[in-house]
N, C-alpha and C positions, 0 to 999 in steps of 0.2 A: 900326784896323779891328777888331782882336781885342778891344779894350776895349769897343767899341760892342756887339759881339756878346755879350760877357759881361754887359754892363749890361742888354741886352734880355732875356736869359735870366733874370737876377736879378729884373727887374720882373715877368716872366711867372710865375716861381716864387712871388713874394710875392703876386701877384694870385690865383693858385690857392689858396695857403694862406689868403688872406683870405676866399675864398668857401666854405671848408669849414664854418664855423659856419652859414652860410645854408642849406646843404643838410642839415645835421644837426639844425637846429632846425625844428620844425613848430609852427604855431599850433594846429592841431587834430590830434589823433591819427587815424591811419587806422582807420576802422571796418571790422571784419570780421564779417560775419553768416554763421553756419553754421546750416543747417537742423537742428533738433533732432527726434529721433524718440523716441516713447514706448517703453516696454518692450514693449508689445503690437505696435507697428509694427516694432520690431527683430526680435521673434520671428517675426512674419509674413514679414518680408523674408528671414530666415534659412531659414525653412521653404520659401519659394518657391525660393530658390537651391538648397537641398538636393533639392527635387523635380525641378528642372531638371537637376541633376547626375545624379540617378538615371535620368531619362528618357534623357539622353544616353548613359549607360552601357548601358542596355537596348538602345538603337538600335545601338550598337557591337557588342553581343553578337549581335543578330539579323543584322547584316551579316556577322559571322564565320561564322554558321551556313550561309551560302550560298557562302562562298569554297571554292575547291578548286584542286588542281594536276593531278590525273589523274581519269579517269572513275570509277575504283574508289573515290574519296573520296565519291561521291554516292550517295544512295538516294532512293527515292520514299516519302513519308510522307503520311498523311491530314492535310490542313490543316483540314478540317471534321470534326467528330465522325462525320458520316455518310459521309465519303470519297466514292467515286465514285457513291454513291446520289444525290448532289446535282449530279453532272456533273463535267466536267473541272476546274472550279475547286475541287473538294473535295480535290485532291491537289497536292503541291508537291515539288520536289527540294531536299534539303539535304545538308550535309556529315554523313556518318555519325557522326563524332565528337561531334556536338552533338544526337544523338537524345534523350538524357535531358533536356537543357535545353529542347529543342523540346517534349517531352511535358509538362514542367513549365509552360511557357507555355500550352499547350493545356488544361491542367487548370483554368485560370482561366476558360475559356469556359463559357457557360451551357449546361446540358444541354438538348437539344431532341429532339423526335420526328423520326425519320428517315422520309423518304417510303418507301412500300412499292413493291416492284417490283424489276426487275433493275437492277444497277449499270450506269452508262453505259459504253459501249465506244468512245466517240469520243475522239479526240486523246490527251490525257494518260492516259485510262483504258483505252486500247486494249491488247490483248495485246502489241503491238509497242513500246509505250512503254518507254523506258529512261532512267535518270538519267545525264546526261552532264555533263562539265566543259567548258563553252564559254566561252572568254575569261576563265577564272578564276572562273566562277560556275556553281553547280549549276543545271541546267535539265533539263526533261523534253523529250526528243526523241521524235518519233513518226513 
């Protein structure tokens, strides 16, 4: 019985060795086609990736501007160059540490003529409005 088992294993081993050349030889080589990009296309793609990375970094920075831990972290700033002259949407609460960064972002806004008259006194522009840290985000409470 042992000799039959050894003979079967020997035949299987020889059969496997005999199949190796079949698997290693190919009538036709495998074709691989890779898309090729011109230098201009490569540069455009890199510029697009760089622009996306900058946009992502800018969004992250803006998100940090609104994060807080305590009410004292937050202040109310003009979101619009005209502030409360355009109504409650003219102001926003941010983390005080990012005031300079916020002002740099605002300096890119186009200058505009502000409406004449009294500043709004509703909601965010009311005398009772205060910057508060609510759930880790600076907001205006009124």
